[in-house]
OpenMM code with the backbone's topology and positions (N, CA, C; nanometers):
from openmm import Vec3, app, unit

residues = "UNK UNK UNK UNK UNK UNK UNK UNK UNK UNK UNK UNK UNK UNK UNK UNK UNK UNK UNK UNK UNK UNK UNK UNK UNK UNK UNK UNK UNK UNK UNK UNK UNK UNK UNK UNK UNK UNK UNK UNK UNK UNK UNK UNK UNK UNK UNK UNK UNK UNK UNK UNK UNK UNK UNK UNK UNK UNK UNK UNK UNK UNK UNK UNK UNK UNK".split()
positions = [
    Vec3(-3.6831, 4.1463, -0.8185),
    Vec3(-3.5964, 4.2243, -0.7333),
    Vec3(-3.5246, 4.2134, -0.6747),
    Vec3(-3.4454, 4.2550, -0.6476),
    Vec3(-3.2951, 4.2548, -0.6088),
    Vec3(-3.2735, 4.3298, -0.4939),
    Vec3(-3.2453, 4.2680, -0.3582),
    Vec3(-3.2117, 4.3515, -0.2418),
    Vec3(-3.0935, 4.4299, -0.2030),
    Vec3(-3.0329, 4.4591, -0.3128),
    Vec3(-2.8940, 4.5094, -0.3295),
    Vec3(-2.9557, 4.7192, -0.3857),
    Vec3(-3.0026, 4.7150, -0.4829),
    Vec3(-3.0790, 4.8252, -0.5467),
    Vec3(-3.2099, 4.8930, -0.5753),
    Vec3(-3.2730, 4.7692, -0.5477),
    Vec3(-3.4132, 4.7565, -0.5324),
    Vec3(-3.4316, 4.7142, -0.6684),
    Vec3(-3.3386, 4.6774, -0.7639),
    Vec3(-3.3977, 4.7296, -0.9230),
    Vec3(-3.3912, 4.5617, -0.9773),
    Vec3(-3.5090, 4.5794, -1.0897),
    Vec3(-3.5246, 4.4263, -1.1092),
    Vec3(-3.4012, 4.3774, -1.2221),
    Vec3(-3.2925, 4.4496, -1.2320),
    Vec3(-3.2016, 4.4270, -1.3179),
    Vec3(-3.1008, 4.3653, -1.2504),
    Vec3(-3.0464, 4.2405, -1.3440),
    Vec3(-2.9411, 4.1291, -1.2610),
    Vec3(-2.8194, 4.2159, -1.2649),
    Vec3(-2.8044, 4.3223, -1.4250),
    Vec3(-2.6809, 4.3681, -1.4190),
    Vec3(-2.6292, 4.4811, -1.2775),
    Vec3(-2.7025, 4.5076, -1.2178),
    Vec3(-2.7327, 4.5799, -1.1046),
    Vec3(-2.6481, 4.5219, -0.9473),
    Vec3(-2.6561, 4.4021, -0.9971),
    Vec3(-2.5663, 4.3654, -0.8632),
    Vec3(-2.4314, 4.3561, -0.8714),
    Vec3(-2.3628, 4.3463, -1.0351),
    Vec3(-2.1751, 4.3449, -1.0381),
    Vec3(-2.1609, 4.3915, -0.9845),
    Vec3(-2.1707, 4.5454, -0.9597),
    Vec3(-2.0524, 4.6312, -0.8577),
    Vec3(-2.0832, 4.6176, -0.7419),
    Vec3(-2.1878, 4.5524, -0.6855),
    Vec3(-2.2363, 4.5130, -0.5312),
    Vec3(-2.1495, 4.3693, -0.5193),
    Vec3(-2.1226, 4.3005, -0.6066),
    Vec3(-2.0162, 4.1275, -0.6237),
    Vec3(-1.8775, 4.1778, -0.6229),
    Vec3(-1.8650, 4.2701, -0.7175),
    Vec3(-1.7036, 4.2992, -0.6909),
    Vec3(-1.6650, 4.3569, -0.5457),
    Vec3(-1.7268, 4.4565, -0.5130),
    Vec3(-1.7177, 4.5319, -0.4116),
    Vec3(-1.6650, 4.4241, -0.3122),
    Vec3(-1.7580, 4.2920, -0.3010),
    Vec3(-1.7651, 4.1921, -0.1884),
    Vec3(-1.6501, 4.1697, -0.2309),
    Vec3(-1.6051, 4.1151, -0.3467),
    Vec3(-1.5040, 4.0513, -0.3683),
    Vec3(-1.3671, 4.1146, -0.2984),
    Vec3(-1.3791, 4.2335, -0.3415),
    Vec3(-1.2457, 4.3452, -0.3111),
    Vec3(-1.1995, 4.3500, -0.1354),
    Vec3(-1.3684, 4.3011, -0.0949),
    Vec3(-1.3764, 4.3100, 0.0304),
    Vec3(-1.3294, 4.2292, 0.1452),
    Vec3(-1.3062, 4.1606, 0.0116),
    Vec3(-1.3156, 3.9648, 0.1282),
    Vec3(-1.1075, 3.9403, 0.0767),
    Vec3(-1.0974, 3.9913, -0.0598),
    Vec3(-0.9785, 3.9379, -0.1245),
    Vec3(-0.8686, 3.9306, 0.0301),
    Vec3(-0.8219, 4.0305, 0.1345),
    Vec3(-0.7146, 4.0004, 0.1894),
    Vec3(-0.7260, 3.9147, 0.3217),
    Vec3(-0.8988, 3.8894, 0.3563),
    Vec3(-0.9267, 3.7772, 0.4226),
    Vec3(-0.8833, 3.6573, 0.3543),
    Vec3(-0.9168, 3.5964, 0.2345),
    Vec3(-0.8913, 3.5126, 0.1693),
    Vec3(-0.7532, 3.4479, 0.1429),
    Vec3(-0.6768, 3.5403, 0.1470),
    Vec3(-0.5264, 3.5404, 0.1487),
    Vec3(-0.4345, 3.5065, 0.2267),
    Vec3(-0.5068, 3.5655, 0.4338),
    Vec3(-0.4539, 3.5178, 0.4855),
    Vec3(-0.5145, 3.4188, 0.5583),
    Vec3(-0.6197, 3.3297, 0.5244),
    Vec3(-0.6799, 3.2294, 0.5312),
    Vec3(-0.6059, 3.1111, 0.4508),
    Vec3(-0.5599, 3.1320, 0.3667),
    Vec3(-0.4673, 3.0635, 0.2605),
    Vec3(-0.3416, 3.0235, 0.3315),
    Vec3(-0.2999, 3.1729, 0.3429),
    Vec3(-0.1361, 3.1769, 0.4224),
    Vec3(-0.1255, 3.0511, 0.5471),
    Vec3(-0.2149, 3.0976, 0.6298),
    Vec3(-0.2363, 3.0245, 0.7541),
    Vec3(-0.2595, 2.8793, 0.7697),
    Vec3(-0.3787, 2.8337, 0.6295),
    Vec3(-0.3788, 2.6773, 0.5632),
    Vec3(-0.2414, 2.6190, 0.4961),
    Vec3(-0.2101, 2.6545, 0.4473),
    Vec3(-0.0884, 2.6454, 0.3813),
    Vec3(0.0562, 2.6765, 0.4813),
    Vec3(0.0833, 2.7174, 0.5385),
    Vec3(0.1917, 2.7106, 0.6736),
    Vec3(0.1816, 2.6286, 0.7798),
    Vec3(0.0615, 2.5604, 0.7975),
    Vec3(0.0156, 2.4573, 0.9078),
    Vec3(0.0292, 2.3527, 0.8458),
    Vec3(-0.0303, 2.3026, 0.7431),
    Vec3(0.0315, 2.2397, 0.6547),
    Vec3(0.1566, 2.1544, 0.6232),
    Vec3(0.2186, 2.2449, 0.6072),
    Vec3(0.4025, 2.2552, 0.5947),
    Vec3(0.5026, 2.2440, 0.6685),
    Vec3(0.3906, 2.3104, 0.8079),
    Vec3(0.5032, 2.3542, 0.9296),
    Vec3(0.5842, 2.2384, 1.0076),
    Vec3(0.7394, 2.2598, 0.9709),
    Vec3(0.8554, 2.1536, 1.0754),
    Vec3(0.8621, 2.0271, 0.9317),
    Vec3(0.7847, 2.0537, 0.8117),
    Vec3(0.8426, 1.9287, 0.7243),
    Vec3(0.9810, 1.9990, 0.6464),
    Vec3(1.0094, 1.8880, 0.5793),
    Vec3(1.1237, 1.9294, 0.4637),
    Vec3(1.0616, 1.9114, 0.3475),
    Vec3(1.1126, 1.9901, 0.1907),
    Vec3(1.0785, 1.9837, 0.0908),
    Vec3(0.9840, 1.8189, 0.0734),
    Vec3(1.1153, 1.6935, 0.0827),
    Vec3(1.0581, 1.6009, 0.0731),
    Vec3(0.9752, 1.5221, 0.1259),
    Vec3(0.9406, 1.5902, 0.2533),
    Vec3(0.8645, 1.4985, 0.3593),
    Vec3(0.7135, 1.6124, 0.2880),
    Vec3(0.6832, 1.6872, 0.2420),
    Vec3(0.5324, 1.7720, 0.2493),
    Vec3(0.4723, 1.7310, 0.1047),
    Vec3(0.5701, 1.6124, 0.0420),
    Vec3(0.4912, 1.5580, -0.1000),
    Vec3(0.3961, 1.6446, -0.1208),
    Vec3(0.4801, 1.7235, -0.2620),
    Vec3(0.3722, 1.8611, -0.3402),
    Vec3(0.3728, 1.8136, -0.4875),
    Vec3(0.4001, 1.6462, -0.4996),
    Vec3(0.4164, 1.6005, -0.6297),
    Vec3(0.4952, 1.6865, -0.7020),
    Vec3(0.4473, 1.6191, -0.8622),
    Vec3(0.6223, 1.6389, -0.9004),
    Vec3(0.5129, 1.8045, -0.9682),
    Vec3(0.6481, 1.9160, -0.9556),
    Vec3(0.6508, 2.0193, -1.0908),
    Vec3(0.6627, 1.9977, -1.2247),
    Vec3(0.5824, 2.1038, -1.3360),
    Vec3(0.6135, 2.0775, -1.4373),
    Vec3(0.7842, 2.0638, -1.4818),
    Vec3(0.7337, 2.0469, -1.6031),
    Vec3(0.8824, 1.9448, -1.6151),
    Vec3(0.9354, 2.1003, -1.7303),
    Vec3(1.1014, 2.1150, -1.7410),
    Vec3(1.1257, 2.2231, -1.8291),
    Vec3(1.2338, 2.1661, -1.8969),
    Vec3(1.2809, 2.2081, -2.0473),
    Vec3(1.3604, 2.1517, -2.1271),
    Vec3(1.4931, 2.1775, -2.0869),
    Vec3(1.5615, 2.3005, -1.9987),
    Vec3(1.6465, 2.3233, -1.9055),
    Vec3(1.6353, 2.4180, -1.8355),
    Vec3(1.7013, 2.3706, -1.7157),
    Vec3(1.6895, 2.4279, -1.5664),
    Vec3(1.6351, 2.5927, -1.5837),
    Vec3(1.7071, 2.6506, -1.6529),
    Vec3(1.6846, 2.8079, -1.6687),
    Vec3(1.5335, 2.8439, -1.7496),
    Vec3(1.4993, 2.7252, -1.8389),
    Vec3(1.3937, 2.7555, -1.9092),
    Vec3(1.2684, 2.7543, -1.8012),
    Vec3(1.1662, 2.8470, -1.9212),
    Vec3(1.0318, 2.8514, -1.8588),
    Vec3(0.9662, 2.7291, -1.8497),
    Vec3(0.8871, 2.6603, -1.7647),
    Vec3(0.8299, 2.5538, -1.7670),
    Vec3(0.7231, 2.5526, -1.8595),
    Vec3(0.6574, 2.4393, -1.9390),
    Vec3(0.5919, 2.4178, -2.0295),
    Vec3(0.4294, 2.3494, -1.9451),
    Vec3(0.3302, 2.3963, -1.9388),
    Vec3(0.2233, 2.3287, -1.8650),
    Vec3(0.1032, 2.2825, -2.0141),
    Vec3(0.0733, 2.1714, -1.9410),
    Vec3(-0.0202, 2.1015, -2.0329),
    Vec3(-0.1669, 2.1677, -2.0189),
] * unit.nanometer
topology = app.Topology()
chain = topology.addChain("A")
for resn in residues:
    res = topology.addResidue(resn, chain)
    for name in ("N", "CA", "C"):
        topology.addAtom(name, app.Element.getBySymbol(name[0]), res)
């Protein structure tokens, strides 16, 4: 029996999981923004060591991902 609805049906948990996901999405975004800005603060693009990006056949063409 699940504690959310008092039912034995696992499908009854889906709405609660979705609600929790929606309720925490903003917090997760703020935490990610904070972590990234702290890691990159005061660095130039060369110092950031972000690795190589995807290749594009032309500067204005869409990148091709593998």
